[in-house]
C-alpha positions in Angstrom: -11.2 -31.8 68.0 -14.2 -32.4 70.2 -17.3 -34.3 69.0 -19.3 -31.0 69.0 -16.7 -29.3 66.8 -16.6 -32.3 64.4 -20.4 -32.2 63.9 -20.3 -28.4 63.4 -17.6 -28.8 60.8 -19.6 -31.5 58.9 -22.7 -29.4 58.9 -20.8 -26.4 57.6 -19.4 -28.5 54.7 -22.8 -29.8 53.8 -24.3 -26.3 53.7 -21.5 -25.1 51.5 -22.0 -27.9 49.1 -25.8 -27.2 48.9 -25.2 -23.6 48.1 -22.7 -24.5 45.4 -25.0 -27.0 43.8 -27.8 -24.4 43.8 -25.6 -21.8 42.1 -24.4 -24.1 39.2 -28.0 -25.4 38.7 -29.4 -21.9 38.0 -30.6 -21.4 34.4 -27.8 -20.3 32.2 -29.9 -17.5 30.6 -29.9 -15.8 34.0 -26.3 -16.6 34.9 -24.9 -15.2 31.7 -26.4 -11.8 32.2 -26.8 -11.4 35.9 -23.2 -12.0 36.7 -22.5 -8.5 35.3 -25.0 -6.7 37.5 -22.5 -5.2 39.8 -23.6 -4.4 43.4 -26.8 -6.4 43.2 -27.6 -9.1 45.6 -28.2 -12.5 43.9 -31.0 -14.9 44.6 -29.5 -18.3 45.5 -32.0 -21.1 45.2 -31.7 -24.5 46.7 -32.5 -27.4 44.4 -34.9 -29.7 46.2 -37.4 -32.4 45.5 -40.2 -29.8 45.0 -40.4 -26.3 43.6 -39.7 -23.6 46.1 -41.6 -20.3 45.9 -39.5 -17.1 45.7 -40.9 -13.8 46.9 -39.4 -10.8 45.3 -38.3 -7.8 47.3 -41.3 -5.6 47.8 -39.1 -2.8 49.3 -36.9 -2.7 46.2 -39.9 -2.9 43.9 -41.5 0.2 45.4 -38.4 2.2 45.0 -38.7 1.8 41.2 -42.4 2.5 41.0 -43.9 6.1 41.1 -47.4 6.9 41.8 -49.8 7.0 44.7 -51.4 4.0 46.5 -54.0 6.0 48.4 -54.6 9.3 46.5 -54.7 10.0 42.8 -52.2 12.5 41.5 -49.9 12.2 44.6 -47.0 10.3 43.1 -43.8 11.2 41.2 -44.0 11.8 37.5 -42.3 8.5 36.9 -40.4 5.9 38.8 -37.0 6.6 40.3 -33.8 5.0 39.4 -32.4 2.4 41.8 -29.7 4.0 43.9 -27.4 0.9 43.3 -25.2 1.4 40.3 -27.6 4.1 38.9 -25.0 5.4 36.5 -25.1 2.1 34.6 -28.7 2.5 33.7 -29.1 -1.1 34.7 -32.6 -2.6 35.5 -33.2 -3.6 39.0 -32.4 -7.3 39.9 -35.2 -9.5 38.9 -34.9 -12.4 41.2 -33.8 -10.6 44.4 -35.1 -12.7 47.3 -37.4 -11.0 49.7 -35.4 -9.2 52.4 -37.3 -10.9 55.2 -37.3 -14.3 53.7 -36.0 -15.9 56.9 -38.7 -14.3 58.9 -41.5 -17.0 58.9 -44.1 -14.6 60.3 -43.5 -12.0 57.6 -43.5 -14.6 54.8 -46.7 -16.2 56.1 -48.4 -12.9 55.8 -47.1 -12.4 52.3 -48.5 -15.8 51.2 -52.0 -14.9 52.3 -54.8 -12.6 51.3 -57.1 -11.2 54.0 -60.2 -10.1 52.2 -63.8 -9.7 53.5 -65.2 -10.9 50.1 -63.3 -14.2 49.8 -66.2 -16.5 50.9 -68.6 -15.1 48.3 -66.4 -13.7 45.6 -65.5 -16.0 42.6 -62.4 -14.0 41.8 -60.1 -15.9 44.1 -59.9 -19.7 44.7 -57.4 -19.5 47.6 -56.4 -16.9 50.3 -53.5 -18.9 51.7 -50.3 -20.2 50.2 -50.9 -18.4 46.9 -47.8 -20.1 45.3 -49.0 -23.6 46.0 -52.1 -24.0 43.9 -53.2 -27.0 41.9 -52.0 -25.6 38.6 -48.5 -24.9 40.0 -48.2 -28.4 41.3 -49.3 -29.8 37.9 -46.8 -27.6 36.2 -43.9 -28.8 38.5 -44.8 -32.4 37.9 -45.0 -31.9 34.1 -41.6 -30.4 33.8 -40.2 -33.2 36.0 -41.7 -35.9 33.9 -39.5 -38.3 32.0 -40.7 -37.1 28.5 -39.6 -33.6 29.4 -36.4 -34.5 31.4 -34.9 -36.3 28.4 -35.1 -33.1 26.4 -33.9 -30.7 29.2 -30.5 -29.2 28.8 -29.7 -29.4 32.5 -30.2 -33.2 32.5 -28.2 -33.5 29.3 -25.3 -31.5 30.7 -25.2 -33.2 34.0 -25.5 -36.8 32.7 -28.4 -37.5 35.1 -30.9 -40.3 34.4 -34.1 -39.3 32.6 -36.2 -41.2 35.1 -36.4 -40.1 38.7 -38.5 -41.3 41.5 -39.6 -37.9 42.8 -42.7 -36.3 41.3 -40.9 -32.9 41.3 -37.2 -32.5 40.8 -37.0 -28.7 41.5 -36.5 -27.7 37.9 -39.7 -25.5 37.7 -39.0 -22.4 39.7 -42.0 -20.4 41.1 -41.9 -16.7 41.7 -44.4 -14.4 43.4 -43.4 -11.1 41.7 -45.7 -8.7 43.6 -47.4 -8.3 46.9 -50.5 -10.4 47.2 -52.8 -7.4 47.8 -53.4 -4.2 45.7 -51.7 -5.8 42.6 -54.6 -5.5 40.2 -54.3 -2.4 38.1 -57.0 -3.3 35.6 -60.5 -4.6 36.4 -63.6 -5.4 34.3 -66.8 -5.5 36.4 -70.4 -6.2 35.8 -73.0 -3.5 36.5 -76.2 -4.7 38.3 -79.3 -3.2 39.8 -79.1 -2.7 43.6 -82.4 -4.3 44.1 -82.0 -7.2 41.8 -83.5 -7.9 38.4 -86.3 -5.3 38.4 -86.0 -2.0 36.6 -84.9 0.6 39.0 -83.3 4.0 39.1 -81.7 3.6 42.5 -78.3 3.1 41.0 -75.9 0.2 40.4 -73.6 -2.1 42.2 -70.4 -3.4 40.5 -68.8 -6.8 40.8 -68.4 -10.3 39.4 -70.8 -13.0 38.3 -71.3 -15.7 40.9 -70.0 -19.0 39.5 -72.5 -20.6 37.2 -75.1 -17.8 37.5 -75.8 -14.2 36.4 -76.1 -13.1 40.0 -73.6 -10.3 40.6 -71.5 -10.3 43.8 -70.5 -6.8 44.8 -66.8 -6.4 45.8 -66.3 -2.7 46.9 -63.4 -3.5 49.2 -61.5 -6.1 47.2 -58.0 -6.5 48.6 -56.4 -7.3 45.3 -57.6 -4.2 43.6 -55.4 -1.2 43.4 -56.9 1.4 45.9 -57.8 3.7 43.0 -60.1 1.0 41.5 -62.0 0.7 44.8 -62.3 4.5 44.9 -63.7 4.5 41.4 -66.2 1.8 42.3 -67.5 3.8 45.3 -67.7 6.9 43.0 -69.7 4.9 40.4 -72.1 3.6 43.0 -72.7 7.1 44.3 -73.0 8.7 40.8 -75.4 6.0 39.4 -77.6 6.5 42.5 -77.6 10.3 42.2 -78.3 10.3 38.5 -80.8 7.4 38.5 -78.6 5.4 36.1 -80.0 1.9 35.7 -78.2 -1.4 34.9 -78.8 -3.4 31.7 -81.4 -6.1 31.8 -82.9 -8.4 29.2 -86.3 -6.8 30.1 -85.6 -3.4 28.7 -83.3 -1.4 26.3 -80.4 0.8 27.3 -78.6 0.7 30.6 -75.1 0.3 31.9 -73.6 -3.2 31.3 -70.0 -3.2 32.4 -67.2 -0.9 33.5 -63.4 -1.3 32.8 -61.1 0.4 35.2 -57.4 0.9 34.3 -54.9 2.5 36.6 -52.1 4.7 35.4 -49.6 3.7 38.0 -47.4 6.9 37.9 -50.4 9.1 38.8 -52.9 6.7 40.4 -55.6 8.0 38.0 -58.3 5.9 36.4 -59.0 5.4 32.7 -62.8 4.5 32.8 -64.7 2.7 30.1 -68.4 2.4 30.5 -70.1 -0.3 28.3 -73.6 0.9 27.4 -76.4 -1.2 26.0 -76.9 0.9 22.8 -75.8 0.6 19.2 -74.7 4.3 18.9 -73.4 6.9 21.3 -76.3 9.3 20.6 -78.7 6.8 22.1 -76.9 7.0 25.5 -77.9 10.6 26.0 -78.8 12.3 28.3 -78.0 9.4 30.8 -74.3 9.0 30.0 -73.5 12.7 30.1 -75.3 13.1 33.5 -73.3 10.1 34.8 -69.9 11.4 33.7 -70.6 14.9 35.0 -71.5 13.5 38.4 -68.4 11.3 38.5 -66.3 14.4 37.9 -68.0 16.2 40.7 -67.6 13.3 43.2 -63.9 12.6 42.3 -62.5 15.5 40.3 -58.9 14.3 40.6 -59.4 10.6 40.0 -60.1 10.3 36.3 -57.4 10.1 33.7 -59.9 9.7 30.9 -63.5 8.5 30.2 -64.6 6.3 27.3 -67.9 4.7 26.2 -68.2 1.5 24.4 -71.6 0.8 22.8 -72.6 -2.9 22.9 -76.2 -3.9 22.3 -75.3 -7.5 21.5 -76.5 -10.6 23.3 -74.1 -12.8 25.4 -71.4 -12.0 27.9 -68.8 -10.4 25.6 -67.8 -7.2 27.2 -66.5 -5.5 24.0 -67.5 -5.8 20.4 -65.0 -6.0 17.5 -66.3 -2.9 15.8 -64.0 0.2 16.2 -67.1 2.4 15.6 -68.3 1.4 19.0 -65.5 3.1 20.9 -65.9 6.8 21.9 -63.5 8.9 23.9 -65.5 11.3 26.1 -62.7 13.1 27.9 -59.0 13.0 28.7 -55.9 11.7 26.9 -56.1 8.9 24.4 -53.3 6.8 26.1 -52.5 5.7 29.6 -48.7 5.9 30.0 -46.6 3.3 31.8 -42.8 3.3 32.2 -41.0 0.7 30.1 -39.9 -1.7 32.9 -36.1 -1.6 32.3 -33.7 1.2 32.9 -35.2 4.7 33.0 -36.0 5.4 29.4 -39.3 5.6 27.5 -42.9 4.9 28.0 -45.5 2.3 27.0 -48.8 3.6 25.8 -52.1 1.8 26.2 -55.5 2.8 24.9 -58.6 0.9 26.0 -58.6 -0.7 22.6 -55.2 -2.4 23.3 -54.5 -5.4 25.5 -53.0 -4.7 28.9 -52.1 -7.1 31.7 -54.3 -7.0 34.9 -51.1 -7.1 37.0 -48.7 -4.9 35.2 -46.3 -4.7 38.2 -45.9 -8.5 37.9 -45.5 -8.5 34.2 -42.7 -5.9 34.5 -40.7 -8.7 36.2 -41.4 -11.1 33.4 -40.3 -8.4 30.8 -37.1 -8.0 32.7 -36.4 -11.8 32.6 -37.3 -12.0 28.9 -34.8 -9.1 28.2 -32.1 -11.0 30.1 -32.7 -14.1 28.1 -32.1 -12.3 24.8 -28.5 -12.5 23.8 -26.6 -9.2 23.1 -26.6 -8.2 19.4 -29.5 -10.4 18.5 -32.1 -9.9 15.8 -35.5 -10.4 17.5 -39.0 -11.2 16.2 -41.9 -10.9 18.6 -45.3 -12.5 17.7 -48.5 -11.8 19.7 -46.7 -8.6 20.7 -49.5 -6.4 22.0 -48.1 -2.9 22.3 -44.5 -4.3 22.1 -43.7 -4.4 25.8 -41.4 -7.4 25.6 -39.5 -6.4 22.5 -39.0 -2.8 23.5 -37.9 -3.8 27.0 -35.2 -6.1 25.4 -34.1 -3.3 23.0 -33.6 -0.8 25.9 -32.0 -3.3 28.2 -29.3 -4.1 25.8 -28.8 -0.5 24.8 -28.2 0.4 28.4 -25.8 -2.5 28.9 -23.9 -1.6 25.8 -23.6 2.1 26.9 -22.3 1.1 30.3 -20.0 -1.9 29.5 -18.6 -1.1 26.1 -15.5 0.5 27.5 -15.2 -1.9 30.4 -15.8 -5.4 29.1 -14.6 -6.2 25.6 -17.3 -7.7 23.4 -19.9 -7.6 26.1 -23.5 -6.6 25.5 -23.8 -5.3 22.0 -27.2 -3.5 21.4 -29.8 -5.5 19.5 -29.6 -5.3 15.7 -33.4 -5.0 15.3 -36.7 -6.0 16.7 -39.8 -6.8 14.6 -43.1 -6.9 16.5 -46.5 -8.0 15.2 -50.1 -8.5 16.4 -53.5 -8.6 14.8 -55.0 -5.7 16.8 -55.0 -2.6 14.4 -55.0 -0.3 17.5 -51.5 -1.4 18.5 -49.3 0.5 16.0 -50.4 3.9 17.4 -49.3 2.7 20.9 -46.0 1.3 19.5 -45.2 4.5 17.6 -45.9 6.6 20.6 -43.4 4.5 22.6 -40.7 4.9 19.9 -41.2 8.7 20.0 -40.6 8.6 23.8 -37.2 7.0 23.3 -33.9 8.6 22.2 -33.5 8.4 18.5 -30.2 6.6 18.7 -31.9 3.6 20.3 -34.7 3.2 17.7 -33.4 5.1 14.7 -37.0 6.4 14.5 -37.7 8.7 11.5 -39.2 11.6 13.5 -39.5 14.2 10.7 -41.2 11.7 8.3 -43.6 10.6 11.0 -44.6 14.1 11.9 -45.6 14.7 8.3 -48.0 11.8 8.2 -49.6 11.8 11.6 -52.4 9.2 11.9 -55.4 10.2 13.9 -57.8 7.9 15.8 -60.4 8.6 13.1 -57.9 7.4 10.5 -57.4 4.2 12.5 -61.1 3.6 12.7 -61.6 4.1 8.9 -58.7 1.7 8.2 -60.1 -1.0 10.5 -63.6 -0.7 9.1 -62.3 -1.0 5.5 -60.4 -4.2 6.5 -57.0 -2.5 6.1 -54.1 -4.1 7.9 -52.0 -1.0 8.5 -48.9 -3.0 7.4 -47.6 -0.3 5.0 -48.3 2.5 7.4 -46.6 0.7 10.3 -43.5 0.0 8.2 -43.3 3.7 7.2 -43.8 5.0 10.7 -41.1 2.9 12.4 -37.3 2.9 11.9 -35.0 0.1 10.9 -34.3 -1.0 14.5 -38.0 -1.3 15.5 -40.9 -2.1 13.3 -44.5 -3.2 13.8 -46.8 -5.2 11.5 -50.5 -5.7 12.0 -51.0 -9.4 11.3 -51.8 -12.7 12.9 -48.8 -14.7 14.0 -49.1 -17.0 11.0 -49.5 -14.1 8.6 -46.4 -12.4 10.1 -44.3 -15.5 9.6 -45.4 -15.8 6.0 -44.5 -12.2 5.5 -40.9 -13.0 6.5 -40.9 -11.3 9.9 -38.8 -14.1 11.5 -36.3 -14.4 8.5 -32.9 -13.7 9.8 -34.0 -13.5 13.4 -31.9 -15.3 16.0 -34.6 -15.1 18.7 -38.3 -15.6 18.5 -40.5 -14.3 21.4 -44.1 -15.5 21.6 -46.7 -14.5 24.1 -49.9 -16.2 22.8 -53.4 -16.1 24.3 -54.6 -19.0 26.5 -55.2 -21.3 23.5 -51.5 -21.3 22.8 -49.6 -21.1 19.5 -51.4 -21.1 16.2 -51.1 -24.5 14.5 -49.1 -22.9 11.6 -46.6 -21.3 13.9 -46.1 -24.5 15.8 -45.7 -26.5 12.6 -43.0 -24.1 11.4 -41.1 -24.4 14.7 -41.2 -28.2 14.5 -39.5 -28.3 11.1 -35.9 -29.4 11.1 -33.2 -26.8 10.4 -32.5 -26.6 6.7 -28.7 -25.8 6.1 -29.3 -25.2 2.4 -31.8 -22.3 3.0 -29.9 -19.0 2.8 -30.0 -16.7 5.8 -31.8 -13.6 4.5 -33.8 -11.0 6.3 -36.5 -10.5 3.7 -38.8 -12.8 1.7 -37.9 -10.8 -1.4 -34.4 -12.2 -1.2 -35.5 -15.9 -1.1 -34.9 -17.9 -4.2 -37.0 -20.9 -3.3 -40.8 -21.2 -3.5 -42.8 -20.1 -0.4 -44.1 -23.6 0.2 -40.5 -24.9 0.7 -39.4 -22.1 3.0 -38.9 -22.7 6.7 -40.0 -19.3 8.0 -38.2 -19.7 11.4 -35.1 -21.5 10.0 -32.7 -19.0 11.5 -34.2 -18.9 15.0 -31.9 -20.5 17.6 -33.7 -19.4 20.8 -37.5 -19.5 21.4 -38.8 -17.5 24.4 -42.3 -18.6 25.2 -44.4 -16.6 27.7 -47.5 -18.6 28.5 -50.8 -17.5 30.1 -52.5 -20.9 29.7 -50.6 -23.9 31.1 -52.6 -26.6 29.3 -51.8 -25.1 25.9 -48.2 -24.6 26.9 -47.9 -28.3 27.9 -49.3 -29.4 24.6 -47.0 -27.0 22.6 -44.0 -28.0 24.7 -44.4 -31.7 24.1 -44.8 -31.2 20.4 -41.8 -29.0 20.1 -39.5 -31.3 22.1 -40.6 -34.5 20.3 -40.3 -32.9 16.8 -37.4 -32.8 14.4 -36.9 -29.1 15.1 -34.0 -29.8 17.4 -35.4 -28.0 20.4 -34.2 -28.5 24.0 -35.7 -26.9 27.2 -33.3 -24.7 29.1 -35.4 -23.3 31.8 -39.0 -22.9 33.0 -40.1 -20.3 35.5 -43.6 -19.9 36.9 -44.9 -16.5 38.0 -47.9 -16.1 40.3 -49.1 -13.1 38.3 -52.6 -13.2 39.8 -52.3 -14.1 43.5 -55.4 -15.9 44.8 -56.3 -17.5 41.5 -55.5 -21.0 40.2 -53.4 -19.5 37.4 -49.7 -19.4 36.7 -47.8 -17.5 34.0 -44.8 -19.5 32.7 -41.7 -18.4 30.9 -39.9 -21.2 29.0 -36.5 -20.8 27.2 -35.9 -23.3 24.4 -32.6 -23.6 22.5 -32.1 -25.2 19.1 -29.3 -27.9 19.1 
């Protein structure tokens, strides 16, 4: 063997060893489910001294998303199935590496945002290397720290030392789930006078506050906005100029304060909410009606629906808490979005419900959450919003069960049940609409009973005003496999929502978990507490109950890293028996100094 052949042989062996190490180091919650995704290419990650950034396949993602990017109404009614293994009803692979990953020129473009507004706009803090921001580096160092490593399952299983010299050990994986442009499908923008602070009827501009000021920076050609949003902004500028609509100012009453623009991806149409500086809808006339008529003339095919929210309060809060301030002017109540696994069902969003600004990216997170849920589990979801994560897991495991039940013995049983909760009283209507869109065998939804007691938007408003919690109505309107409770996370636990649950999913706001929820999770497992699924079946006083005693897996989706770090340290240092299995960062808002993190904790 020549010297050249010897060197080549050694290099080949080293490369093979690296690939093998990468494979065995992948998080087990991904390995256990993805090994059954026949025909799908797998993403193999190399473990290194720093966290690598993975770009997902834009080509594959577009195949599963209907809708128009340039013209409203031009897309398919809903997304297509992937052509690979379509008969299985399997979701697309979540961590498929970008097809041109080895092409440095292509990837360099995908890391950058070319936008004319970058120098003046406060919306983005970087337009290069979107996956390497300060918050991402801080997160990678945090999960590589000694205090976290000694409570990580990968370190425990491998027998590695807790202390390492490297600041980052490669545990924290970073994913850019969407393209870096045109990803924003929801925007909230400030309305301002074209000529500044003086009263004028020459129309409005729409943009963001300059940092530290109330000066509005116009961003009509923002590159991260979905094209339909930029079309809507242009139409608003023209319509406000034509009708003489003026922007709000402290110097006078009335006026347009903000606009919220939500894209329905399957049609490219816009759900528009205008925020008007009045206490009642009648005070907006005739200005509001003139504006909406002109908008319909300028862009007749763009609008999904139009809403007005009356807000005459002081401060920068865009929306008030009063349901009486919401008024639907035209169009359907809900924007529909496909449930992001398989090809069944819809999610429903009204402007009163929370929706992610990058729903394409959150689809990827929902897929990963579904894969982290074990087959046959009983699932409790707190901070559930419209139930996107819980419903995605329910459908994912139903699809797997339907496909594999005659092929792999004991693999992928459907979920036993999901219980969702959130304190927004507008959510049960969205959740129930989603259940109605699904086959009854998945949800066991009582359709006939529900039809007999339809709840209108007016009924919802009356309940909210009276301080009702809709708990009874939600329980009546949802079947035994999927239920919804209107309650804070702490109230939901005290009501027994997590009793009997194997898995707890939490997606709290930026401030993190409520203290009560965190305290319950930090309690040690009580082997003497009976495993029951209802608080009515408990024989011990409430103050002695561990309301999450049966939970063995905690799936934590974080939108605020500082709060996650605090909660993570408290969980791992408590007597609750928690160990960290995996941590994945998602650049959900490319250009910002923000990272969404998915952590999987297992109870030992």
